[in-house]
C-alpha positions in Angstrom: -104.0 71.9 59.9 -102.0 72.3 62.8 -99.6 75.2 62.4 -96.1 73.6 64.5 -95.0 77.8 64.3 -98.1 79.0 67.0 -96.7 76.7 69.6 -97.6 76.5 73.2 -95.8 79.5 75.5 -96.5 78.9 79.2 -94.7 79.9 82.5 -94.8 78.4 86.0 -96.3 81.3 88.5 -94.7 80.0 92.6 -97.6 80.7 95.0 -98.0 80.1 98.7 -97.8 76.4 98.9 -98.6 76.0 95.2 -97.8 76.2 91.4 -99.7 78.2 88.8 -99.3 77.2 85.2 -100.4 79.4 82.6 -100.4 77.9 79.1 -100.8 80.2 76.1 -101.2 79.3 71.8 -101.8 75.4 71.0 -101.8 72.5 73.3 -100.5 70.1 70.8 -98.7 67.2 69.6 -95.6 69.5 69.0 -95.9 71.5 72.1 -97.1 68.7 74.4 -94.2 66.6 75.2 -92.2 69.2 76.5 -94.9 70.7 78.6 -95.5 67.8 80.8 -91.3 66.9 80.9 -91.5 70.7 82.6 -94.7 69.7 84.9 -93.1 66.5 85.7 -89.7 68.6 86.5 -91.9 70.6 89.2 -93.4 67.8 90.4 -90.5 65.7 90.7 -88.9 69.0 93.0 -91.7 69.0 95.7 -94.2 70.9 94.4 -97.7 69.1 94.8 -100.1 71.5 94.2 -100.9 72.7 90.3 -103.2 75.2 88.9 -103.3 75.0 85.2 -104.8 78.5 83.9 -106.4 78.0 80.3 -107.7 81.1 79.7 -105.2 82.0 77.0 -105.0 78.2 75.3 -106.6 78.6 71.8 -106.2 74.9 70.7 -106.2 71.9 72.6 -105.9 68.1 70.4 -106.0 64.8 71.8 -101.7 64.9 72.4 -102.6 67.9 74.4 -105.3 65.9 76.1 -103.4 63.5 76.9 -100.4 65.1 78.8 -103.1 66.4 81.0 -104.6 63.5 81.9 -101.6 61.1 82.4 -100.0 64.1 84.4 -103.2 64.2 87.1 -102.8 60.4 87.0 -99.0 60.9 87.8 -99.9 63.3 90.7 -102.4 61.3 92.0 -99.9 58.9 93.1 -98.7 61.5 95.7 -99.8 62.5 98.7 -101.9 65.7 99.1 -101.1 66.6 95.5 -103.7 68.2 93.6 -104.1 69.1 90.2 -107.3 72.1 89.2 -107.9 73.6 85.7 -109.4 76.4 85.3 -110.5 79.5 82.7 -111.6 77.1 80.0 -113.3 78.5 77.2 -116.5 76.8 75.7 -114.4 75.4 72.5 -112.2 73.8 74.9 -115.2 72.9 77.7 -116.9 71.3 74.7 -114.2 69.2 73.9 -114.0 68.3 77.7 -117.4 67.4 77.6 -117.9 65.2 74.9 -115.0 63.0 75.5 -116.6 62.8 79.1 -113.0 64.0 80.4 -114.3 67.0 82.5 -115.3 64.1 85.5 -111.5 63.4 85.3 -110.5 66.8 86.1 -111.2 69.8 89.0 -112.1 71.9 86.7 -113.0 76.0 88.0 -114.2 79.0 86.5 -111.4 81.6 87.6 -107.7 81.5 89.4 -109.1 82.9 92.4 -112.0 80.0 93.0 -108.8 77.5 92.0 -106.8 79.9 94.9 -109.4 80.0 97.3 -110.0 75.7 96.7 -106.2 74.8 97.7 -106.1 77.1 100.5 -108.5 75.0 102.4 
Protein backbone atom coordinates (compact mmCIF):
# COMPACT_ATOMS: atom_id res chain seq x y z
CA UNK A 1 0.00 0.00 0.00
CA UNK A 2 1.18 3.51 -0.78
CA UNK A 3 2.14 5.58 2.23
CA UNK A 4 0.48 8.98 1.77
CA UNK A 5 2.66 10.49 4.46
CA UNK A 6 5.99 9.49 2.95
CA UNK A 7 5.37 11.56 -0.16
CA UNK A 8 7.77 13.41 -2.34
CA UNK A 9 10.19 16.22 -1.68
CA UNK A 10 11.49 18.17 -4.62
CA UNK A 11 13.65 21.17 -5.24
CA UNK A 12 14.60 23.26 -8.24
CA UNK A 13 18.22 24.23 -8.75
CA UNK A 14 18.73 26.99 -11.29
CA UNK A 15 21.89 26.56 -13.32
CA UNK A 16 23.24 28.37 -16.34
CA UNK A 17 20.46 27.95 -18.90
CA UNK A 18 18.60 25.05 -17.30
CA UNK A 19 16.99 23.77 -14.11
CA UNK A 20 17.86 20.62 -12.19
CA UNK A 21 14.81 19.11 -10.49
CA UNK A 22 15.81 16.92 -7.54
CA UNK A 23 13.20 14.34 -6.54
CA UNK A 24 13.39 12.58 -3.16
CA UNK A 25 10.94 9.93 -1.96
CA UNK A 26 7.84 8.59 -3.69
CA UNK A 27 6.41 9.92 -6.92
CA UNK A 28 2.88 8.56 -6.72
CA UNK A 29 -0.75 9.46 -7.25
CA UNK A 30 -0.67 11.76 -4.22
CA UNK A 31 2.50 13.66 -5.06
CA UNK A 32 2.47 13.65 -8.87
CA UNK A 33 -0.16 16.38 -9.46
CA UNK A 34 1.68 18.98 -7.39
CA UNK A 35 4.99 18.17 -9.09
CA UNK A 36 3.35 18.53 -12.50
CA UNK A 37 1.94 21.92 -11.51
CA UNK A 38 5.39 23.12 -10.43
CA UNK A 39 7.11 21.77 -13.58
CA UNK A 40 4.56 23.43 -15.85
CA UNK A 41 4.94 26.70 -13.93
CA UNK A 42 8.70 26.58 -14.57
CA UNK A 43 8.10 25.87 -18.25
CA UNK A 44 5.57 28.71 -18.48
CA UNK A 45 8.08 31.06 -16.83
CA UNK A 46 10.47 30.50 -19.72
CA UNK A 47 12.65 27.60 -18.56
CA UNK A 48 13.08 25.25 -21.52
CA UNK A 49 15.75 22.82 -20.37
CA UNK A 50 15.34 20.44 -17.44
CA UNK A 51 17.37 17.72 -15.80
CA UNK A 52 15.18 15.58 -13.58
CA UNK A 53 17.41 13.91 -11.02
CA UNK A 54 15.93 10.62 -9.83
CA UNK A 55 18.92 9.55 -7.73
CA UNK A 56 16.94 9.72 -4.48
CA UNK A 57 13.57 8.66 -5.87
CA UNK A 58 12.58 5.48 -4.05
CA UNK A 59 9.27 4.67 -5.74
CA UNK A 60 7.27 5.65 -8.80
CA UNK A 61 3.79 4.45 -9.75
CA UNK A 62 1.81 4.82 -12.96
CA UNK A 63 0.63 8.31 -11.94
CA UNK A 64 4.23 9.43 -11.48
CA UNK A 65 5.27 7.98 -14.81
CA UNK A 66 2.25 9.61 -16.43
CA UNK A 67 3.28 13.02 -15.12
CA UNK A 68 6.78 12.60 -16.52
CA UNK A 69 5.47 11.44 -19.91
CA UNK A 70 2.99 14.32 -20.13
CA UNK A 71 5.64 16.84 -19.13
CA UNK A 72 8.05 15.59 -21.80
CA UNK A 73 5.21 15.77 -24.36
CA UNK A 74 4.41 19.31 -23.26
CA UNK A 75 8.02 20.44 -23.57
CA UNK A 76 8.30 18.99 -27.08
CA UNK A 77 5.80 21.64 -28.18
CA UNK A 78 8.33 24.36 -27.26
CA UNK A 79 11.27 25.15 -29.52
CA UNK A 80 14.70 24.38 -28.02
CA UNK A 81 13.25 22.57 -25.02
CA UNK A 82 14.77 19.44 -23.57
CA UNK A 83 14.17 17.11 -20.62
CA UNK A 84 16.79 14.65 -19.42
CA UNK A 85 16.23 12.09 -16.68
CA UNK A 86 19.25 10.96 -14.71
CA UNK A 87 20.16 8.83 -11.73
CA UNK A 88 17.64 6.03 -12.22
CA UNK A 89 18.20 3.25 -9.70
CA UNK A 90 17.82 -0.31 -10.95
CA UNK A 91 14.22 -0.72 -9.74
CA UNK A 92 13.03 2.45 -11.46
CA UNK A 93 15.07 1.70 -14.59
CA UNK A 94 13.38 -1.72 -14.74
CA UNK A 95 9.94 -0.08 -14.62
CA UNK A 96 10.87 2.20 -17.51
CA UNK A 97 12.32 -0.72 -19.49
CA UNK A 98 9.40 -3.10 -18.90
CA UNK A 99 6.91 -0.42 -19.95
CA UNK A 100 9.15 0.42 -22.92
CA UNK A 101 9.15 4.05 -21.83
CA UNK A 102 12.93 4.14 -21.62
CA UNK A 103 12.87 5.08 -25.32
CA UNK A 104 10.46 7.99 -24.68
CA UNK A 105 12.89 9.68 -22.32
CA UNK A 106 16.40 10.94 -22.73
CA UNK A 107 18.06 8.99 -19.88
CA UNK A 108 21.64 9.51 -18.71
CA UNK A 109 23.49 8.15 -15.70
CA UNK A 110 24.56 11.32 -13.91
CA UNK A 111 23.77 15.01 -13.55
CA UNK A 112 27.22 15.72 -14.95
CA UNK A 113 26.47 13.72 -18.12
CA UNK A 114 23.12 15.49 -18.48
CA UNK A 115 24.70 18.92 -17.92
CA UNK A 116 27.33 18.23 -20.55
CA UNK A 117 24.65 17.24 -23.06
CA UNK A 118 22.62 20.38 -22.39
CA UNK A 119 25.65 22.60 -22.94
CA UNK A 120 26.13 21.30 -26.50
